[in-house]
C-alpha positions as CSV (number, residue, x, y, z in Angstrom):
1,X,-92.5,221.1,70.0
2,X,-94.2,224.3,70.4
3,X,-94.8,224.7,66.7
4,X,-96.5,221.4,66.8
5,X,-98.9,222.7,69.6
6,X,-99.5,225.7,67.6
7,X,-100.2,223.7,64.3
8,X,-102.9,221.6,66.5
9,X,-104.5,224.9,67.5
10,X,-104.8,226.1,63.8
11,X,-106.2,222.6,62.8
12,X,-108.5,222.6,65.8
13,X,-110.1,225.8,65.1
14,X,-110.3,225.3,61.4
15,X,-107.8,228.0,60.7
16,X,-105.7,226.3,58.3
17,X,-107.7,226.5,55.0
18,X,-107.0,224.7,51.7
19,X,-108.1,225.8,48.4
20,X,-107.2,228.8,45.9
21,X,-106.3,231.6,47.8
22,X,-105.5,235.2,46.9
23,X,-103.0,236.4,49.5
24,X,-102.5,240.2,50.6
25,X,-99.1,240.1,48.6
26,X,-101.1,239.6,45.5
27,X,-99.7,236.1,45.1
28,X,-101.9,232.8,44.9
29,X,-101.6,229.9,47.2
30,X,-103.2,226.6,47.9
31,X,-103.1,227.1,51.8
32,X,-104.3,230.1,53.8
33,X,-103.5,230.8,57.6
34,X,-106.7,232.5,59.0
35,X,-105.5,233.8,62.2
36,X,-108.8,235.2,63.2
37,X,-110.2,231.9,63.7
38,X,-107.6,231.2,66.1
39,X,-107.5,234.8,67.7
40,X,-111.2,234.5,68.5
41,X,-110.3,232.2,71.3
42,X,-108.5,234.6,74.1
43,X,-106.5,231.3,75.8
44,X,-105.1,230.4,72.1
45,X,-104.4,234.1,71.6
46,X,-102.7,234.4,75.1
47,X,-100.8,231.2,74.7
48,X,-99.6,232.1,71.1
49,X,-98.6,235.8,71.8
50,X,-96.8,234.4,75.1
51,X,-94.2,233.1,72.7
52,X,-93.6,236.6,71.2
53,X,-93.6,238.4,74.5
54,X,-91.1,235.8,75.9
55,X,-88.8,236.5,73.3
56,X,-88.8,240.1,73.7
57,X,-89.4,240.4,77.5
58,X,-85.8,241.6,78.0
59,X,-85.9,244.2,75.1
60,X,-86.5,248.0,76.1
61,X,-89.8,248.6,74.7
62,X,-92.0,251.6,74.8
63,X,-94.8,250.9,72.2
64,X,-96.1,247.8,70.3
65,X,-97.5,248.8,66.9
66,X,-99.4,246.5,64.3
67,X,-100.8,246.9,60.7
68,X,-104.3,247.0,60.8
69,X,-106.4,244.7,60.6
70,X,-104.6,241.4,61.1
71,X,-102.2,242.5,63.2
72,X,-104.3,244.4,65.9
73,X,-105.4,241.2,68.2
74,X,-101.7,240.2,68.2
75,X,-100.1,243.5,69.0
76,X,-102.9,244.2,71.6
77,X,-102.3,241.0,73.4
78,X,-98.5,241.3,73.2
79,X,-98.7,244.7,74.6
80,X,-100.9,243.4,77.3
81,X,-98.6,241.1,78.3
82,X,-95.6,243.3,78.5
83,X,-97.7,246.3,80.0
84,X,-96.9,248.6,77.1
85,X,-98.9,250.9,75.0
86,X,-100.3,249.8,72.0
87,X,-101.1,251.5,68.6
88,X,-101.6,250.5,65.0
89,X,-101.2,251.6,61.3
90,X,-104.0,251.7,58.8
91,X,-104.1,252.1,55.0
92,X,-105.0,255.6,54.0
93,X,-104.4,256.3,50.0
94,X,-102.9,253.0,49.7
95,X,-100.2,253.8,52.3
96,X,-99.7,252.7,56.0
97,X,-100.1,255.6,58.3
98,X,-100.8,256.5,61.8
99,X,-104.5,257.8,62.3
100,X,-106.8,258.2,65.3
101,X,-104.5,260.3,66.8
102,X,-101.8,258.0,67.2
103,X,-98.3,259.4,67.4
104,X,-94.7,258.0,67.9
105,X,-92.3,260.4,69.6
106,X,-88.6,260.5,68.4
107,X,-86.5,257.9,69.9
108,X,-89.5,255.9,71.1
109,X,-88.6,252.2,70.8
110,X,-91.1,250.3,68.9
111,X,-91.9,246.4,68.5
112,X,-93.9,245.6,65.6
113,X,-96.4,242.5,65.7
114,X,-98.4,240.7,63.1
115,X,-100.5,237.8,62.4
116,X,-99.1,236.2,59.1
117,X,-96.0,237.1,56.9
118,X,-95.6,235.9,53.4
119,X,-93.4,238.8,51.8
120,X,-93.3,241.0,54.6
121,X,-95.0,244.0,52.8
122,X,-97.2,245.3,55.6
123,X,-94.6,245.0,58.2
124,X,-92.0,246.7,56.0
125,X,-94.4,249.6,55.5
126,X,-95.1,249.8,59.4
127,X,-91.2,249.9,59.7
128,X,-90.9,252.8,57.3
129,X,-93.9,254.5,58.8
130,X,-92.2,254.3,62.4
131,X,-88.9,255.3,61.2
132,X,-90.4,258.3,59.5
133,X,-91.9,259.4,62.8
134,X,-88.5,259.0,64.6
135,X,-89.0,255.4,66.1
136,X,-86.1,252.8,66.9
137,X,-87.5,249.5,65.7
138,X,-86.8,247.0,68.8
139,X,-88.0,243.9,66.5
140,X,-90.8,241.9,64.8
141,X,-92.9,239.3,66.3
142,X,-95.4,237.4,64.0
143,X,-97.7,234.5,64.7
144,X,-97.0,232.7,61.2
145,X,-94.1,233.3,58.9
146,X,-95.2,231.8,55.7
147,X,-91.7,232.5,54.2
148,X,-90.0,229.9,56.6
149,X,-87.5,232.6,57.8
150,X,-86.7,233.9,54.1
151,X,-88.0,237.5,55.1
152,X,-85.5,239.5,57.0
153,X,-86.6,242.6,58.5
154,X,-83.2,243.6,59.8
155,X,-84.0,243.5,63.2
156,X,-84.4,240.7,66.0
157,X,-87.5,238.8,64.8
158,X,-89.5,235.7,66.0
159,X,-92.3,233.8,64.6
160,X,-94.4,231.2,66.5
161,X,-94.9,229.1,63.4
162,X,-92.8,228.7,60.5
163,X,-93.6,227.0,57.4
164,X,-92.9,227.6,53.5
165,X,-96.3,227.6,51.8
166,X,-95.7,227.7,48.1
167,X,-97.3,230.6,46.3
168,X,-97.4,231.8,42.7
169,X,-97.8,234.8,40.7
170,X,-101.2,234.8,38.8
171,X,-99.5,233.9,35.7
172,X,-97.6,230.9,37.0
173,X,-100.5,229.7,39.3
174,X,-101.4,226.2,38.4
175,X,-104.8,226.6,40.2
176,X,-105.7,229.2,38.0
177,X,-104.7,227.2,34.8
178,X,-107.4,224.6,36.2
179,X,-109.9,227.4,36.4
180,X,-110.4,226.7,40.2
181,X,-112.1,230.0,41.5
182,X,-110.0,232.0,43.7
183,X,-111.0,233.1,47.1
184,X,-109.7,236.3,48.9
185,X,-110.4,235.8,52.6
186,X,-107.9,238.3,54.2
187,X,-109.0,242.0,55.2
188,X,-107.0,243.7,52.6
189,X,-108.7,244.6,49.2
190,X,-106.4,243.7,46.3
191,X,-106.7,245.3,42.8
């Protein structure tokens, strides 16, 4: 029932796009979840992130961390609701890293938050970075799981909306074969 309400929010805010899209993973799809269009409304952000917060409220968490840029609003709101510190990673020389003076202490318990997961690449990078800094990963919270639960981060995880959106490699993409122009609406530059 909650997923239906979240889907309604995506539709109402024109955040579920249809066309030919290049995803952050490098794959192509005919659907794109533009979470930024939902997250521009504080009431939607608060409602959706409360589902993540509710799932992790009884876990011991020191810090919430997100990959830039898509996960920043999600992580900040979850941290606000949990009354925890919030930090984020950024790409530097192609690798997710802590910048801006952010640090993680050995043994710090972190919750990772993201907006959309397709292959989980960015989240896996944040997990790796956090572990390299001595963190203990409490779990992963995401708004949209495009893998329909197939991506497993090896820790407790929750998505507020699960769906299986078909994606293709460039070579297999029927939209490319139809010469439909591809659009890259996200924040990460793809080569």
